[in-house]
N, C-alpha and C positions, 0 to 999 in steps of 0.2 A: 435514472429520471422517474420520476412517479408517472404515474397514467396520466394523472391528473395536470403538470407539468406537462406531457404531449401536447394535451388538446388545448393549452391554453397559449403555447407556441403554434400550432396550426392555424388558430383561432388570427390573432397578431400576423399569420403568416397571408393568410385570407384577405385580413384588411391591406394589407399593405399593397395588392396584388388588385383589390379593387382600387383605390385610391391611384395605383398605377396607371390602371386600363381604366378609367373614369371616361367617358365620350366616345371609347369602343363602341362602334353599334352592328358589330357582329355577333355569331356565337361566340362564349366563355366559358367552359367545363375545366373544371379543377381535377386532378388523379384522374386522368379519364383511360378509359383502355387505347394505344395504338391499335390492337388486332386489325380493327376494320377499319385502319386508313391507311395499311400496306398489303401489297396483291399479296406478302406471302401470309397475312393472317395470323402472326408472331408478333408482339413484344410486350414489352411492359408499358407504365401508364406512363401521359405527361404528365410533367408538373403543373401546366398552365394549356391547355388547349386552345387558339385561339381562330375561327374562322372568319374574317373580314368580310365584311358585306361586298365591299367592291375595290378599286385600285385607292382610291381615297383613305379608306381603313387602314387599308395593308400598311398604306407609307403610314399613317401615324401609330400604327403598333410595331414600326420600326421604329421611328426616331424614341419612343417610349423608352424603348428597350434600348437604344446607344445611348439615353440620356441616364438612365441606370443599369448603365454597365455590363446589360445582358445579355447573356448568350439567344439565338432566333435561331430553331432548327427548323423547314420547310419537311413537312412529311407527303407522299405522294406519289414518290416515283417506284418504277419496280424494281426497281436495282438496289433495293438496301434492307436488312437486316437489323433490324430492334434489338437490343440488348434485353433484355429480362427486368433486368434493374430501372428499366425507363427511362426517359431524358428528365432531365434536370430546366431549369426557366422556362420559357416562352419557344412552344413546339406550334410550327402556322400550319392550318389546311387552307387553299387554296378552293373548296368546293363549292363558295359560291360565288368565286367569280367563274363563271361561266358561258359567258355571253359568245355571242358570233354573229361576226356582219361582213359580208361582200364587198369589196371594192373596186373602183375602177380597174382592169388592166387585167382580171382575172386575179385579183388580189384577197385574197382572206385574213380577216383579223382576226385570233380567238385569243380569250381569254388565257391564262393561266391552266386554271380547275376544268375544263375542257380535256373530256377524257377522248383519249385517237379515237375511238370508236364511232364517237358521237359527228366530232371533224370529218373524219372517212365517207360519212353519211352524209353530212351535211355536203362537203362534195360531190360524192354521186348523185344526189340530186340537183344539182346546180353544173354537172356536166365539166368537173371541171380535174384534169387529172394531175398526178406529181406525185400521189401520197394513197399509192394500192402497195407499194413495200412496206407499207405500216402495218397491217391486215393483221391484224390476233395479238397487238401491240396494247393489253391494258392498264398501260397510264397514263399521267397527264400530259397535256403540250409542255408545260413545265418541265415537267422530269424529263421528257424525248430530247427538249431542247438543252439543257444543264448536261445532260448523258454524250448528247446527238445520238440520241437512239438510231438504230439500224437493222437491218436484215441483211440477205445476200442477192437483195433486188438493190437496194440504194439508204440512204442514212439522211437522216434531218435534216442537217447541213445543205442536201440538194435542195430545197425549196425553203427555204431561211429566206427573208428579204431584211428583217429589222425584227431585234427583238425591246418591248419596254420592258426597264426594269425599276424596280423599286432600290435604290443603292443604299448604301451602309449607314447615309445621313436621315431615311428618310425621304428624297426628295427619287421624283418621277422625272425617268432619263431612259430616252430611245437612241438605239447603238442600231445601226448598218449592219447587215451581214460579213461586209469585207473592212468592218474593225474588229472582226472575231474571229481569232483564231481558232480553225476547230480539226480537232487530233481523232485520232480513235477511242469512242466511248467519251468523249471530253469537249466540251466546248470552256473558252478559256475566258470567263465571262469577270467582268469588275464582282466584283463582293457585292451582296443584294441577293434581293427574288425577283425573278422572271414573274414579271403581274402578264403579260401578254407576249402574243409573235405575229408576225405579219408575215405570208407564205407567198410567195409568186407560184401560181398554179398556170394550165395553161388548156385549151380550151379543147373538150376531145369527145366522143361519143359517150353514151348515158349507158346504153349494153355492154359496147365493151370494156369499160371503167369497171361494171358491175361486174362483168366477169371477171375481167383479172383479180379484183378485191377477192373473189367467191374463191377463183382455183387457187389464190396462194395463200387464202385461209386455211383451206383442206386440206393443203401439203403440207401445212403448219400440223394439222388438228391432227395429221397421220404421223406426224416427224417429232413431234413437241408435244408435253404432258401439259397444251391449255385446257383440261378439264380441272387439274388440281393446284393449289393456292402454290407460287414457287415468286422468287424476284427475279426471272429467267436467266441468262448464263453468268455462271457460277464464276467461274474464271475463262478471262481473257486467253487468244489464243495463241498460241507463243508461234512466231514468225516459219511463216513455210509449214505452219500443224495445225492441226485441231486440238484444241483441248478435251473434248467426248470423248475424241478416237482415242488418247492418250487416258484418258480414266477407263476406260473400254478396254484396253488393253491389259491392263491392270487388275482385269477381271472383279471393276469395282459397278458394276451397271445392277442395280437392284439393291447397295447395301444402305444397310440404313442402324439408326440412332434413334433410340425410342424413335418418336411419329416421324421422325426426318428419315426422307428415304434420298438416295441417286436415282433418277427417274430410268425406268425402265425402256423407255423410249429413246431418251438422249440423256447420256451420261454426265452433258455440260450443264443440267438442269438439278436443281435438290428441290422435292416437293415436301408439303404437310400434307402427310395421309392420315390425321386425324389433329391432333393437339399436341403437335410438336415444341417447342422449347426455344429460343435461341442455341443455351446452350448443347442441346440436343444438335443443329446445323453445325456449329461451332466446330462438336467433335468430329462430325464426318465429315467437315474441311478438309480438318487436320488430318485425319485418317487419312482422305484421298489424296492428298499432296507426298504425304510419306509414302505411298505407294506408286504411285507415277514418279517422286525422285527415284523409289529402287529399281524400278523396273525400266523406267526411260533416261534417266541419268536429268531429266528435267524440269525444274521448279515452277512450278505455277503460280503466276501470280492473277491475283482476285481481281474479278469485273464489280464481284457485289462490295457493295459500300455497308460495313457495319458502323454501328452509330450506338450509344447509349451509354449504361452504367452493366455493369455483369450483376 
């Protein structure tokens, strides 16, 4: 194909996308780098990146994608690695869905794009306890619900009262927590996008809540590489064991391929020490799994979600 024909195809594709997304009030960007939308700071471009203005705008995007038989991928979680070839179709960022409000009986409602640090700060200022376990988690509320994010102190399901979804048809539906099966690092939700969540918290002493958050954040800073881009834990912990211990026992703490490195603080984290590519991370994962299998006989299962094209 000639260079000119390629440009013509791109122009036609742009016209098609503009027609399909007509009326969307949020930000639409073509061939947008996804590096700034993941905690790993790694990833190729999105064919089309949409940042809906609000829940109604999100519902419009999902409905249009369904009508055109196009996939929708939501970016913004901490456990995602986007391959270097990027993601075709529509990628949705919930960055503009950042509202928080307090409701009766110590309930907070947070839209899906709210960052966990922001939400925890909001709860502290209102002397509401129950989210201290999330200190240091950089992801969004939606991402934390989808993966049932957690630490040794607790997990998302402990506080969820209900979830607002935009389903695969583009319809808004609210689902009670008792209708959602939660498991280790996963919420078994219907197909769709988490637009918001109601969290049942409890009243507490402001200073005590703030102290617990700071104390646990300090603990995590000492034991996890919070100052470097990462996607959190790479592997699920095997039954009655620790993935980090197995990687460390295999002698791979600090191992590096390109700018991807097994953290020297916590061997179940891989960090981006410069300009790592997804290919570097995947090669390092392969190396780690092979070494752990050889030394311990354990086949490590990924907690990290790998998406996109090579």
